[in-house]
C-alpha positions as CSV (number, residue, x, y, z in Angstrom):
1,M,-8.7,26.5,19.9
2,S,-10.1,26.1,23.4
3,G,-13.5,26.7,24.7
4,T,-16.4,25.1,26.4
5,I,-17.5,21.6,25.3
6,P,-20.9,22.9,23.8
7,E,-19.0,25.8,21.8
8,L,-16.4,23.3,20.3
9,V,-18.7,20.8,19.3
10,R,-21.3,23.2,17.9
11,S,-18.4,25.2,16.0
12,K,-16.7,22.0,14.4
13,F,-19.3,19.6,14.0
14,K,-22.6,21.7,14.1
15,V,-24.2,19.4,16.6
16,D,-25.9,20.4,19.9
17,I,-25.0,17.7,22.6
18,K,-26.3,16.6,26.0
19,L,-23.8,17.1,28.9
20,L,-23.3,14.6,31.6
21,N,-20.9,16.7,33.6
22,A,-21.3,20.3,34.7
23,R,-17.6,20.8,34.1
24,F,-18.1,20.5,30.4
25,K,-19.5,24.0,30.5
26,E,-16.1,25.5,31.8
27,D,-13.8,27.2,29.4
28,G,-10.4,25.6,28.5
29,W,-11.3,22.4,26.9
30,E,-9.5,21.5,23.5
31,L,-10.1,18.8,20.9
32,E,-7.3,16.3,20.9
33,G,-8.9,14.1,18.1
34,E,-10.7,11.0,17.3
35,S,-10.3,7.9,19.4
36,S,-10.1,4.4,17.9
37,A,-12.4,3.4,20.9
38,V,-16.1,3.4,19.8
39,C,-19.3,4.2,21.7
40,T,-20.9,1.3,22.9
41,D,-24.3,2.8,23.7
42,C,-25.5,3.5,20.2
43,D,-26.4,1.2,17.4
44,F,-23.5,2.4,15.0
45,G,-20.5,2.1,17.2
46,S,-19.3,5.6,16.3
47,N,-15.6,6.5,17.1
48,L,-15.5,8.9,20.2
49,L,-14.1,12.3,20.0
50,V,-11.7,13.0,22.8
51,F,-11.5,16.5,24.5
52,R,-8.9,17.3,27.3
53,K,-8.8,20.1,29.8
54,A,-5.7,20.9,32.0
55,Y,-5.7,21.4,35.6
56,E,-3.4,21.3,38.4
57,S,-3.3,19.3,41.7
58,S,-0.7,19.1,44.3
59,N,1.7,20.9,42.1
60,K,1.3,18.2,39.2
61,L,-0.4,18.9,35.8
62,Y,-3.2,16.4,34.9
63,K,-6.0,16.6,32.1
64,Y,-9.7,16.0,32.5
65,W,-11.4,13.7,29.8
66,C,-14.4,14.5,27.9
67,L,-15.8,11.8,25.3
68,V,-18.3,12.8,22.6
69,C,-20.4,10.6,20.6
70,L,-21.8,12.6,17.8
71,T,-24.4,9.8,17.1
72,C,-25.8,9.7,20.8
73,K,-25.3,13.5,20.9
74,E,-23.8,13.1,24.4
75,A,-20.7,14.1,26.1
76,A,-19.5,12.0,29.1
77,A,-16.5,11.9,31.4
78,L,-14.2,9.0,31.5
79,G,-15.5,8.2,34.9
80,N,-18.9,7.7,33.6
81,Y,-17.4,4.3,31.9
82,D,-16.6,1.2,33.5
83,S,-13.1,0.1,34.5
84,E,-12.5,-2.2,31.4
85,S,-14.0,0.5,29.0
86,Q,-11.6,3.2,30.7
87,K,-8.6,1.0,30.1
88,L,-9.6,0.8,26.5
89,I,-10.1,4.4,26.0
90,R,-6.9,5.4,27.8
91,K,-4.8,3.0,25.5
92,S,-6.6,3.9,22.3
93,L,-5.1,5.5,19.1
94,I,-6.3,9.2,18.9
95,E,-6.0,10.5,15.5
96,K,-5.5,14.2,15.1
97,L,-8.4,15.7,13.1
98,P,-6.9,18.1,10.4
99,Q,-8.0,21.7,10.2
100,M,-7.2,22.0,6.5
101,A,-6.0,19.6,3.8
102,S,-4.5,20.3,0.3
103,R,-6.8,19.3,-2.5
104,D,-5.7,17.2,-5.3
105,E,-7.6,17.1,-8.6
106,P,-10.6,14.9,-7.9
107,K,-10.5,11.4,-9.6
108,C,-12.3,8.2,-9.2
109,T,-10.7,5.1,-8.3
110,H,-9.7,4.3,-12.0
111,S,-7.7,7.7,-12.0
112,K,-10.2,9.3,-14.2
113,T,-11.8,12.7,-13.5
114,F,-15.1,12.3,-11.7
115,G,-18.0,12.1,-14.3
116,E,-15.8,10.9,-17.0
117,C,-15.0,7.4,-16.1
118,L,-16.9,5.0,-18.3
119,N,-17.0,2.3,-15.5
120,M,-20.6,2.0,-14.3
121,S,-19.7,1.6,-10.6
122,C,-18.0,5.1,-10.5
123,P,-19.8,8.4,-9.7
124,K,-22.0,9.9,-12.2
125,K,-23.6,13.5,-12.4
126,L,-27.3,13.7,-12.0
127,R,-29.5,16.3,-14.0
128,A,-30.1,19.2,-11.8
129,Q,-33.8,19.4,-10.9
130,G,-33.7,22.5,-8.4
131,W,-30.1,21.8,-7.0
132,D,-26.9,23.3,-7.9
133,E,-25.0,19.9,-8.6
134,G,-25.9,16.4,-7.9
135,W,-24.1,13.0,-7.9
136,S,-24.7,9.2,-7.7
137,L,-22.0,7.1,-6.3
138,T,-22.7,3.7,-7.8
139,M,-25.2,1.6,-9.5
140,Y,-28.3,0.2,-7.8
141,S,-26.9,-3.2,-8.5
142,D,-24.2,-2.7,-5.9
143,N,-24.8,-5.6,-3.4
144,R,-24.1,-3.3,-0.4
145,V,-27.2,-1.1,-1.3
146,Y,-29.3,-4.1,-1.5
147,K,-28.1,-5.8,1.7
148,C,-28.8,-2.3,3.7
149,K,-32.0,-1.3,1.9
150,Y,-33.9,-4.7,1.0
151,G,-32.1,-7.7,2.2
152,K,-33.1,-9.7,5.2
153,F,-29.8,-10.0,6.5
154,P,-28.3,-10.0,10.2
155,L,-27.9,-6.3,11.6
156,N,-24.2,-6.8,11.9
157,E,-23.9,-7.5,8.2
158,R,-26.1,-4.6,7.2
159,L,-23.8,-2.3,9.5
160,E,-20.7,-3.7,7.7
161,A,-22.3,-2.9,4.4
162,A,-23.2,0.3,5.5
163,G,-19.9,1.1,6.9
164,E,-18.3,0.4,3.5
165,I,-20.8,2.8,1.8
166,Y,-20.1,5.4,4.5
167,A,-16.3,5.0,3.6
168,M,-17.3,5.6,-0.2
169,L,-19.3,8.6,0.5
170,K,-16.9,10.3,2.6
171,N,-14.0,9.5,0.2
172,F,-16.0,11.1,-2.7
173,I,-16.7,14.4,-0.4
174,D,-13.1,14.6,0.6
175,N,-11.9,14.1,-2.8
176,Y,-14.4,15.9,-4.9
177,F,-15.1,18.8,-2.7
178,G,-12.1,18.9,-0.6
179,R,-11.5,17.7,3.0
180,N,-13.2,20.1,5.6
181,T,-14.1,22.4,2.7
182,A,-17.2,21.2,1.3
183,P,-19.9,23.9,0.4
184,F,-22.4,22.4,2.7
185,D,-22.4,21.8,6.6
186,V,-26.0,20.8,6.8
187,C,-27.5,17.3,5.5
188,I,-31.2,16.6,4.8
189,T,-32.5,13.1,4.1
190,P,-36.0,12.4,2.5
191,V,-36.5,9.3,4.6
192,S,-39.8,8.8,6.8
193,H,-39.1,9.5,10.4
194,V,-40.8,6.2,11.5
195,K,-38.8,4.1,14.0
196,K,-37.1,1.3,12.0
197,D,-34.6,-1.5,12.8
198,F,-32.1,0.1,10.4
199,E,-32.2,3.0,7.7
200,L,-29.2,3.6,5.4
201,T,-29.5,7.1,4.9
202,H,-30.1,7.8,8.5
203,Y,-27.0,5.9,9.3
204,L,-25.0,8.0,6.7
205,A,-26.2,11.2,7.9
206,E,-25.4,10.4,11.5
207,K,-21.9,9.4,10.3
208,L,-21.3,12.7,8.6
209,Q,-21.8,14.6,11.5
210,R,-18.1,13.4,12.5
211,I,-16.9,15.4,9.6
212,G,-18.7,18.6,10.5
213,I,-21.9,17.9,8.4
214,S,-24.8,18.4,10.7
215,N,-27.7,15.9,10.2
216,Q,-30.9,18.3,10.3
217,S,-33.1,15.7,8.7
218,D,-35.9,16.1,11.4
219,A,-36.6,19.7,10.4
220,L,-38.3,17.9,7.3
221,T,-41.8,16.6,7.7
222,E,-44.8,15.3,5.5
223,K,-48.1,16.8,5.7
224,I,-49.6,13.5,4.3
225,K,-47.6,10.1,4.5
226,L,-47.6,9.1,0.8
227,S,-47.3,5.9,-0.7
228,P,-43.6,4.7,-2.0
229,M,-42.9,6.8,-5.2
230,K,-42.4,3.6,-7.2
231,S,-46.1,2.7,-6.5
232,I,-47.2,6.0,-8.1
233,G,-47.4,5.7,-11.9
234,S,-46.0,8.6,-14.0
235,E,-43.5,11.0,-13.3
236,K,-46.2,13.9,-13.3
237,E,-48.5,11.9,-11.0
238,R,-45.4,11.7,-8.6
239,R,-44.6,15.3,-8.7
240,N,-48.2,16.4,-8.3
241,A,-48.5,14.2,-5.1
242,L,-45.2,15.7,-3.8
243,D,-46.0,19.3,-4.5
244,G,-46.7,21.0,-1.3
245,N,-46.6,18.0,0.8
246,F,-43.4,18.7,2.8
247,L,-42.8,21.2,5.6
248,F,-39.4,22.7,6.7
249,N,-38.8,23.8,10.4
250,T,-35.9,25.9,10.6
251,N,-33.4,26.4,13.4
252,S,-30.2,28.2,14.4
253,L,-27.9,25.5,12.7
254,I,-30.1,25.7,9.4
255,E,-30.2,29.5,9.5
256,N,-26.4,29.8,9.9
257,S,-25.4,26.9,7.6
258,R,-23.3,27.5,4.5
259,G,-25.1,25.1,2.3
260,F,-27.3,22.0,2.2
261,L,-26.7,18.4,1.2
262,L,-29.6,16.3,0.1
263,L,-28.6,12.7,0.9
264,D,-30.6,9.7,-0.5
265,D,-30.1,6.1,-1.0
266,V,-31.5,5.4,-4.5
267,F,-32.0,7.8,-7.3
268,D,-34.7,7.1,-9.7
269,T,-36.4,10.1,-11.2
270,G,-35.4,12.5,-8.5
271,S,-39.1,13.7,-7.8
272,T,-38.6,13.5,-4.0
273,L,-35.4,15.4,-4.1
274,S,-36.7,17.8,-6.5
275,A,-39.6,18.7,-4.2
276,I,-37.4,19.1,-1.3
277,A,-34.9,21.1,-3.1
278,K,-37.7,23.5,-4.2
279,L,-39.1,23.9,-0.7
280,I,-35.6,24.7,0.9
281,R,-34.6,27.0,-2.1
282,S,-37.8,29.0,-1.6
283,R,-36.5,29.6,2.0
284,Y,-32.9,30.2,1.4
285,P,-32.3,31.1,-2.2
286,E,-28.8,32.5,-1.4
287,K,-27.4,29.0,0.1
288,P,-26.0,26.5,-2.3
289,M,-27.6,23.2,-2.6
290,Y,-26.3,19.6,-3.6
291,V,-27.3,16.1,-4.0
292,I,-25.7,12.8,-3.3
293,A,-27.5,9.6,-4.0
294,V,-25.6,6.4,-2.9
295,S,-27.0,4.5,-6.0
296,R,-29.0,5.2,-9.3
297,L,-31.5,3.1,-10.9
298,H,-30.6,4.1,-14.4
299,S,-27.4,4.2,-16.3
300,W,-25.4,7.3,-16.1
301,D,-26.2,8.7,-19.6
302,E,-29.8,9.0,-18.5
303,T,-28.9,11.3,-15.8
304,E,-26.3,13.7,-17.3
């Protein structure tokens, strides 16, 4: 499939990008794959996507380069990088991104069907509260979650832990829903959009864009900034505080999406996710909605 860079990126990854070269608006570009070279401009060190376009000069055939970072949401030519970076990019391994992949029966690392394994660190199903299906991937006691969310660790250690969590999340999506066949292509996170040094859910949502799940968390806003839910007493009080407090601003990516993924780092009672699900479902009752929480505070038999 060939086309302009904006068309190709929007079609496969549901992301609008900033172009640093007018040539990227020309037709004839093709996606070669994902480079082992990473973006040096963003905090997450995302792998660069490589697009090439053939051209002829002096009766010889050459190819232009376009390098896309889905985290920075920018497309740059090879010439935008310094000479050392250009050498690394040219020598980098480019992995083909499969169009489709066959599905095996989804199983956890203990070879048990998801949801049936008794190991507490395996994915467990969450009781539906306005969504079609929900899962938590591990227990809150997982040290990687603590390191990312609450631990006062150096940023490089938090990013390393977050990278492992992303691998766990992607593996679950690929194995349970099928690689490139998930019933959702838009991700919403219930985080506050205050600038922070590091936010796990934001990191994960941005990384998911590499597999075609667009991060549209900015579409969700709050009327009033609430206190953390853990500081609000009962479940009823939490739901009352959350009721009607969210606003959801639509756009073309959301309107044309096939379904939603609500992504959170810790699942306690589900009050926040339930309020968000209720709001989005009132706008898009026909679209499927799924929840994935990285971790859960309670044992799996208290969920479902």
